Phi, psi and omega in degrees: 000128183261150179266202180097168181290146177294153178296141179295155177296142177301149177285116178282125183239138176249134183257135174241127184103096190257043177274194183298322181294324179300318178299318179298314182296316181293324175295319180295327184273354186304127177076009180294122181303135176087001182231136179223128175287125183259323183191163174231157181215145177196143176300334175276108180302322181298313181293318180298315181292324179296312181288317179297320179295321181290340180247003175068036180230162180298145177252120183246174185255352186199165174297322180302321179294321176300314184291344177278355181264132180289338181274003177260102179265344181217154180238132176256115184262114182232042181256172177301154190305321186296344181266350191299312188297311182297320179293319180296317179297316180298317181294317180295319179294335177274006176083018181261150167284161186224134166244116187244126171300148179287155351284161178300325178200175178259356174225156179296321181298316180291321178296321178296323179295320178295314181299319179293322179294321178297320179296314183294321183282341183066035181246153179286138174225123178242129174264139184282059171274087191296336181295334176297338184248018179270131184299326181294313179294325178295321179294318178298318178298319180293319179295328177289317178300324181279351178089001176290331172242136173287154176305141182301138172256353180206134178234133179225132172226124176242126186232105173260090188263167183274141169246014187301326181256011182253083179295169185299338181261007181292142182299339180305323184279348183267107184301331179296333180263320187260336187089353184095170188298317181301319184280313186290321185241322185296337182302327177307316192267333167299320179291318179298318178298316180299319181292317185280325178283325176088024180207157174280142182288160181259313185205168184213140168246147185208159179222146176231142178234136180265155177297139179305144179088018176084021179282186183286164170296118181233006177213128180223151175221152181213138171249118186248124181266127176253164178303152178079016179074024178272127183247130176244124181247134183231134172228130178232123173232133174251082193217010191235161167287157180306316185289345182254011177296149173201144180220145178218128171249127182233130177243126176261114179258016183088270179272009178213159178221138174245133174236124182235132183250150178093137177287335160259099190295131179232349183211134178220149177228137179237132171240139185209149171255128189222167175267189184300311182293323178296320179300319180294320180294318179295322181295339180275351188296321181305324180289346181255013187304314182300316180294314185291327183266003185289135172224125179304129179090351180259119181267114179297149178269350176104347181259007179292149180205155168233123178241138182227134174234128179246123175260107182288140177054041177286342179228180181292151176278357178289148180303143177246145186227136175208132182052038177084000181256130181244133179217157170256105189223079185277348187256140180252130179253137170231118183238142176242127174245117190227132178257014179113004177074186186306322179300338182268002183303312179300322180295313181297319178299310182297318181291328177294318176295319178300318179295323178294320177292323175298325177296321177298313180300313182298316182293321179294321182284317191256351182073019180277162179279127178294157176296313178254073184278181181302325180298322178294317178297319179296313181300316181296319179293322179299317178292317182297318179292320177298320178295320179298315179294319179299319179292322180293322188259343184073019181235147177297140181239135172286143173273126185301108185289325185285355188234019182257007176074019183293000000 
């Protein structure tokens, strides 16, 4: 018989919004230590009963009914974007922790209100910015912190996404419900840029293109300026068949470049020019793969790998100079960071959501700041709304500095 304090009671969570995404989240969270599904709610009794029945929990009709249950300590919001802010505020005022699907809100003002309510209530709030919990991006951040990669001076994300399941009447195309492409989808990548660059953006220019024949806006681009002359460029198009989707994230580190593929990243390649000591450090990375790719709450499947090849004296030993920086870097590094390739995308996606929920449990228990906290959600919405206005007006927009949670 072992001693010690008893394990804390699992955090009871109630889910509101019983659509397809809710099923995905609950499957991802199944068996997560410290978390227990208490009930589900949806205005559609049929959907609520179907999801509640499959998980053996009560099916309710509204968020108010969820908040009336004593066994609901946290609320998982999986409803369309325009409802997120009001539901999050209601849950926080009722003393509940919140896990909110992105975006946190569809306007900066509403996102700021949610962030302020979380601060006032002293409750944990996690936004489902899954890229914050992706092992590849976490590894790039660690390599930057260690100095093997310089901080990015350029960020690029190109997203050719599918519209195959987005019929003309889908809420995605209705800005009143989704906030538009920048808000509904772009927040993931505005947030990723902020995390990897390490600063809040200053201003944004943007363009929007409509489908030929008077269709909806289905392609948008934005150039976001960060402090220190760092430029982040984003393009999102919802114009492809599923099988023809493609995404590329590119980070320019000066003497190094990172390329990551997939909007759920599963494969990355880094090329770098380094000196003698740098070559030795890079050669040690494969042995550190587990450490570098580790994300709390994310269970590796065992096929992850980091491979490094160093070509000694691939370039001249004479100093090289770029953007005013001079280095002696004769050796070329090529590194591959792989989570199992495209077949592992569903697994990585589910584990990233699971890690975000584990972050909620940890923050609720310990009072720690979540990785994707309200400030991250607010900052992403602020950039997204500024980009939307910039595209509408054709004028550069400042990103509201006082409201980005910096």
